[in-house]
N, C-alpha and C positions, 0 to 999 in steps of 0.2 A: 323423885323416885330414882332408885339405883338400877342401872342396867345390869342384867344377869348374863354372864357368859354361858353359851350353850353347853359347854363342857361341864358346867356345874349342875345342870339339870338333873342328872341321876342322883346327886347328893340331895338336892332340894326335894326330889320326888320321894326318896326314902324317908325323909323327915316330915313329909306333909301330913297334917292332921286332917283326916277325911271324915266328914260328917256321916253318921249312920245312913244307910240307904243309897249310898253312892258307890259306883265302881270307878276306879281311877287307873289309867294306863299311861305309860310313857311311850310315845310313837314318834320316832325320828326326832327326838329332842323336844317334843311338844307334849305337855301334860293335858290329857283328855279326861273329863269327868262326865259320867252319864248316870241316869237313874238305874236302880237295880231292875233286873228283868222280871217279866210277868209270868203268869201261869203257862201259857202256850209255849213260851220259850223254855221254861224249866222242865216241862213235860217232855219236850223233844230231847233236851240234853240227857235227861234221865233214861229215856228210851234207848238212845245211842249207847250210853254207858252200860246199860244192862245187857246189850248185845255183844259187847266186847269181853271175851273171857278173862277174868281177873287172875286166873292161874298163871298166865304168861304176860299179861299186860297190866301196867299201872295206869289207872284211869283217874285223872285229877280234875276236879272242877275248880274254876277260878284260880288257877295256879300261875304265879308270876313266872314268865319265861325270859331268860336273858339272851338278847341278841346283840352281842357286843358290837359287831360291825355296823349296826344301825343306830346305836345310841337309843335302843328301844327296850322296854320292859312291858310287853303286852300281857294282858290277862285274858287268854282265850276262854271260851265257855267250857271247853274240854281239851285237856292235854293228855296224849297217850304215848307211853314209852314202855320199853321192855322192862319187866321186873328187875332183870339183872343189871340194867343201866341206871337204876335208881340212885340218885345222890344220897350220901349218908345223912345230910341235914341241910339247912339253909332255906332262905326265902325264895331263891331263884333256881329254876331248872335251866341248865344250859341248852340252847337250841340244838346243839350237836347230838344230844342223846334222845331227842324227841322224834317219834315216828309219824305222828299225826296230830294236827291241830284242827279243832272244830270251832266254827263260829256260827251262831244262829242269828240271822239278820233281824233287826228291829227297824221301825220306821225312821229312827234317827241314826242308825249305824250303816246304812246301805253303802255309802261312799267309803267309809273306813273298812268294812268287811270285803267289799269287792275290789277295791283299788289299793288303798294304803297298806292294809295287812297282807294282801296278795304279794306285793313286792317286798315288804319287810320279811315275811316268812320265807320267801324264796331266797332272799339275801342271807337268811339264817340257815339255809340249806336244810330246811324241814322237808322231808321226803314227800309228804302228802298234806294237803290243806283241803278240808271239806267245809264248804259254805252251805248251810241249810237255810233256805229262804221261805219262811211262811207267808211272805207277801206274794211271791210268784209261784208258790207250791212246787218248788224244785230244789234239787241239790246240785251243787257244782263241785266236782271233784278235780282238784288241781294236783298234778304230780310232775316229777322230773324237773326239779329246780336247776337253773343255770344262771351264770352271771354273778355280779357283785354290785352292791350299792344301788344306785338309781337304775342300773341296767339289768338287775336281777328280775327273773320272772319264772313262771312254770311253763314248760314246753308242751305239756299235755293237759287238755281240759275236756271233761266229759260232763254233760248236763243230763240229769235224770229227774223225771217228774215224780212227785209224791205218788206213792202207790207201787212204783217199780223198785226193785232191789238195787242198792248201790254196792258195787263190787269193791270192797276194801281189801284188795289183794295183799298188800303189805301186812295186814293183820290176819289174813285167812278167813275173812268174814264177808258175808253178803248181808248188808244192812237192810232190814225190813223197814220201809217207810210208810206202810199202810196206815199206821196210827198217828202220823204227824198231822197236826191241826194247822189251819191257816188263820191269819189275822183277818178280821172283818173290818170293813170301812177304812181300809188303807189303800191309797192309790198305788197302782202298779208303777214300777220304775223301769229304767231303760237298760239296766245291766243285764248280762246274759242270763 
C-alpha cells in the first residue's frame, strides 16, 4: 500500500467517487464519510433556512466550504452568507465570506460538531457557528472567533433550550425553535 502525503488529501478528496446516500467532508486532512441525514435533521435545517430572509442572505444546504488554513472542506448542514458576498461560481465557498454555519447533531456526529468543527470554523474566522442538538434539545451559539490553527476557538458561547428563541444578531433574526423535534431512544452526551 502506498503512503499518501497529507498535502495531497484535498486532491484525493476532490476526485473521490462517493456512493449515493453518503455525505463526505475533509476535516483537518481527514476524509470523513457519514450516512445522509434523517427527517428530524432535515426538518430542523429547513425551519432554520425558512426563518432567514433570502432577500439579504444566501442560505445554502450541504455547501462545501473552503477553510484553507485548516486543510478542511467541511459540508455544513447550512451555510449563510450575504447575497452580495456570493462567489460567481465554483464548488467551494471561502470561509472568509461566510457569516453563519449551522450543524444539526446526530448520534454519530457529536464529537465532530461540538469539538472538531468548532475549532475548524473558528480557525476559518467564521463569525458565528450554531450547533443544533436534537439529542439534548438545545442550541449552542458560538461567536467571536480568535486564534489560528489548533489554538483557534470561539470566545462567546450561549446555550439555548429548544422552545426559547436563539438571537442570531449578525443576521438580525430571532430563531424560533419551538418546532424543533428531538431524537428518541438516543443516549444523552456530555457536551455542553
